[in-house]
N, C-alpha and C positions, 0 to 999 in steps of 0.2 A: 605134211611129214603125218605118218599112221599112228595114231591113238597107242597103239603099243610101244612104239619109240618113243613115244612124247612120256606113259609112264616109266618105263626104262632111265631115260633121261633124269628123271624128276627124283626115282628110288634115285641112283646117283648124286645128286645135288646133296640130297638128306643124309644120305651116307656122309659126305663131307661136313656137313653140321655136325654130326653125331662126333665125327672123328675132332673136330676143331673144340665142342663140346667138354669130350673125355681128356684132353689138355688144359683143360681147366679156361677156356675163352670162348668167348661169344659172338656171334658172325652180330653184327647189327647193321641195321638200313638194307639188308639184301630185299632186292625185286627184283620183278623179269625182268628189267635193263640188263642186272649184270650179269647174264645169260646167256653164251655164244655156244652155239651148234653145230658143228661139223656136219653135217649131211653126208656127204661123201665116204668119212672115216666113222661114224658114229660117235663121235666124239664129242665131250661137254667143256668149253671154258669156264670159267666163272672169271668176271668180270667186272668194272666200273659201268654206270649208265643210266639211264632216265628210267624214272616210275610209273611203271603202268596203271590200269587198272586188270578188279579181278569181277569182271561181270562175268554172266552164266550166259548170255547169249553168244558170249567168245569161246567158254570154255569147251576143249572136245572131250574131254572124260566123260564119266559117270557124273550124276548126280553126290553119289557119296562122297568121292574124293574131292569134289568141288566143294564140300560142307565141313571135308578134314582144312583144305586150303581156307575157305574162309574163315575155319575158326586160328587159322593158325595167324592170321594176320587181322584179327582185333584188333580195332583202334584202344578198345580197353584190355587190359592186360593179364586182368584176373579172367578173363572169357578165353584167353588164350592155354597152348598147353604146356602144361606145368615143366618141359626141358625138351628138346629137338629128341632125343629118345622115345617122346610120348607120339610126336608129332609121327615120327618114322614110325613106330608101331601103328597108331590110326591109319596112317597111309598102305598099308603091307596090308591092314583088316580091310580097308576100302572096297 
């Protein structure tokens, strides 16, 4: 899958999280196994799945996007983004 398609898909996922947050809810335990991507139709499905790893050697985007993802998945909640809106802004700025 080309990197630009991956970035568009992740942008869509972040927009979904912003929509959820704007309605007063929080996505809990969201991880890569919850994403199903329809390659033929370039469509993202959010689902239940298995937890994956965030290793730079598996990452296909640039280092700045990787750093945004790492910050979003920090074990220490104080080191994460304060909101999904803040995460989306960092993602789009990367």
